[in-house]
N, C-alpha and C positions, 0 to 999 in steps of 0.2 A: 330374292323375292321378300325376305323380313320386312323392308320398309311398307309394302303393301299390304302386307297380312297385318302389319303393327298399325296401319290407317285404318283399315278394315276394322279390328277391334275395337278401335277408339269410337268411329261410327256404332258399331253393334252395341258398346257400351250407353250410346247416345240414345240408340233408337229403343233399348230394350225397355225403360219407362214407359215411352213414348208409344210402343206398340201393347205393351199391357194393360194401357188405360184406353185404347183405340174398341171402335166398337168391330174393327176387323176381328178382333182376337175372343170377343166377348168373352173376357173374364169370368164373369161374374155366371153366366149363363155354364159357363163350364163348373166353376163350383156348386151350383144347384145340381151338377150331375150330366149335364150335356155331355153327350162323347163329341170327341173332336175328330175320330179317324173315318173315314170312307168306306161306304159299304166295299168298294173293291177290294180295300188295301185288307179289310178283314178277310174277306171270303179268299184272296188270291194267297194269303199268310196262314190261315188256317187257325184252328185253337190253338191259345197261347199260355192258357193254364197252368200254371207250375211248369213252365218253360222260363231261361234266362234271357234276356233280351238286352241289347245294347243298342241304345238309340244315339248314332252320330250326330252331331250339330244340332242339338236338340232344343237351342233358343233358351226359354224360361218353361220348358216340359211341358206344355199342354197334352201333347202328343206321349210323350213317356207314361206321364201320367194316366192317359186314357187306357194304354196298355196294361196299367199296373191296375186299374179298375176289372178289366177284364182277366185277372189272374195272374199275369207275367211277374217273375221278380226282373226288376227294370234296374238298369243303369244308365244317365244319361249325360253326353258329354258336350262340351262348346266352350269355344276359347273367351266369350265374353263372361267377365268376373259379375258385372250386375244381372247377367240373365242366369248365371246360376245361383247366384243368392236368392233371385226373387222364385225359380225352381224350387229350392230347398223349403222356402218359406212357404210356399205352398203344399209342397207335400204334408209339411207339418201340419199347417191348418186343417188339411184335409183328412189326415191322419193315413195316408197312404205309403207305405213303406215303397222307397226308394233311395238309389245313390246317385250324386250328380257330382262330377268332376268336372273342373274349370282347367282345361287345357287344351293347346293345338292339336289340330287331328294329327298332322305328321308327327308330334311328338309323345302322343297320345301312350303307345305301348311301352316309354318309360316312365310313365307314372300311374298306368293302372293296368292292373296285373288278371290273370284270367281268361277264361274261353267262354264261349255263349251259344246258347241252341239258334239264337236268331241274332243277325245285326241287322239294324233296319236304319232307313233315311228317307227322307221325303220333302218335295216342293220346295225348289229354291232354294238349293247349297251346294250343287256341284259347282255353281257358278263364280263362286267364291274361291275356288281351288286352282292353284295354278299349276300343280302337276297331277294328272289324273291315272299316271300309274303308282304313283306311292301311294294316292286313297284307295285303289285297291289293292293293294300290299297289305294296308293297315285293316281293312275290311276282312282279308283273307287271315289275316295273322288271328284276328279276335275270335273265328269259326273252332267249333268244336267241329270234329271228325262226323260227317251227317248232318249240319248243322246249314241253316239256310241265311243267305242274304237277299235282302229284296228293299227296292226301291222304288218309289213312284217321283216323277220328275217332271219337268216341263221338258218340251221335246227340243231339241238343240234346233232342228229345223224352223220351230216358230221363233227362235232368238234372234235369226239374221234379219228379221225384219226393223223397220223404220218403227219405234215407237212412242215417239213422243208425243206429247197432246197434243189433239189437233189432227195427227194424221189418220185418216181413217183406210186409207188403200194399201195392198200390200207393195212394199218401195224395199228392195234391198238396200242393207245398209252395212251390217256387222259378218265377220268371217264367221263360217260355220267351222271351223277345223281351228283346233286350240292355236295359239299364237304364242310368242315367246313374251312379249309386252302385253300388258294388261289394258284392256279395254277402259278408258278414264271416264267417269260421269261428276256431274256436278249433284249431290243429293239436292232434292228438293221436298223439304220434311223428310219422313218415311213412308216407305209403300204400304202403310197401315193409317197415314196421316199426312196429308200433303201439305196440309198448313201448317205442319209443326214446325218449329225453327230448331236446327243443329247448328254446332258449331263447325262441324268437319267441312272441309273441302272438297273433299273430292270421294271418291268412292273407285275402287279397282275390282275386273272381272273379268273372266275368262270364260269363253265357249269351248264347248266339248262336243266333237261330232259322236252320233251314237256308235259309228262303228269303233270309234276310240273308246270309248266307255266300254263296249261289250268286249274288246279286246284287251282292254285294260284287265278287266277280270277274269278272262281266257286264261289268260297268261301265268296269272297267280295260279292256275289249278280248277279253279270252279268251274263247274259245269253248268252251264244257262240252262234252266228248265223252260223258261218261256219269257216273251219280249212280246208286251203287247203295247198298240200305238190306239190313242184316244184323240177322237176329234172335238175336244173341250178343255178348255184350261180353267183352271181352279183359282184365276183370280183376274180381276180386270184388266185390260190390254186395250190401249186406243181403236185399233183396227179390229176387236172384235166387240160381239154385241150381248149384254144378258140375254140368260134364258130362264125361264121359271123355276128351274132346279138349281137355281144359285152358281150354275157354271154359266161360261162365256165360249161363243163359238162364232166362227166365219159369219158372214152375212148370207142370205139364204141361196143365192147363185154359189158358193162356194162349199156352203157346209156339208161335212162329211167327206170333202176331198181331200182335204190335207191334215199331216197330224198336228198334233197339239201340245199333245201330253204323253206320256209312257210309263209302263210300268215294267219290271222287270225280277225275275225271282234265279237264284243261283245255289247251287249248294256245293260243300267241300264234301269230296269223296270219303266214305268211310274209313275208317282203319283198316290196314291189311290186318287179316284173320292169321 
């Protein structure tokens, strides 16, 4: 899979500058004090003040630094060197204490020592990983006994539908379960700015069924405390409609009937006494 991950890394290096300048990320608003975290994330994770938090696949660190503003001792990791440079610069500019590490997720245990109270990941990240079992092993590796893992992510059921521009009905197109070979797409700018120009010719992605995700975590010994399914998505999709709350939902006749996003919290068992 190395060739696919290397191609994706090059794409994310290109996307970093585009995304940083985009209205999608609103970096200037973040610098002015905007909290990038969702209310349900903060409620479901709970207070983080004084706790150590590792953010996997952190991009250029807006969510990581949002946790820092809430008092967490944060570390962010991402495989894009461009993203990590931006994250470090943001932390320095805003005088927010944070550590950022550039590493492929699967290789991170060889580069980053330590254990954390919280391992966190969110929104649009699992699809870039070919091996969900190895991902779960990395998550568990970094948790202290009694520590929690939390993820909020697009629902894999939503990912099976054709989302090409102009498609407004639900039309099955992509596999629900993990496939050995990746799905191949031609980038149209960045997801944050479709009009941008990129040199990369392809992006590679993998869907992972919800059962595969939960089972991967449970197999490592984590105890799933809850799995919540939501009827909204956090970004625009061709067959969804914008709502007044900044989220996107199915048309009225289907709204509330199908899952589009989810959150999950799991805990590493305490050490035996």
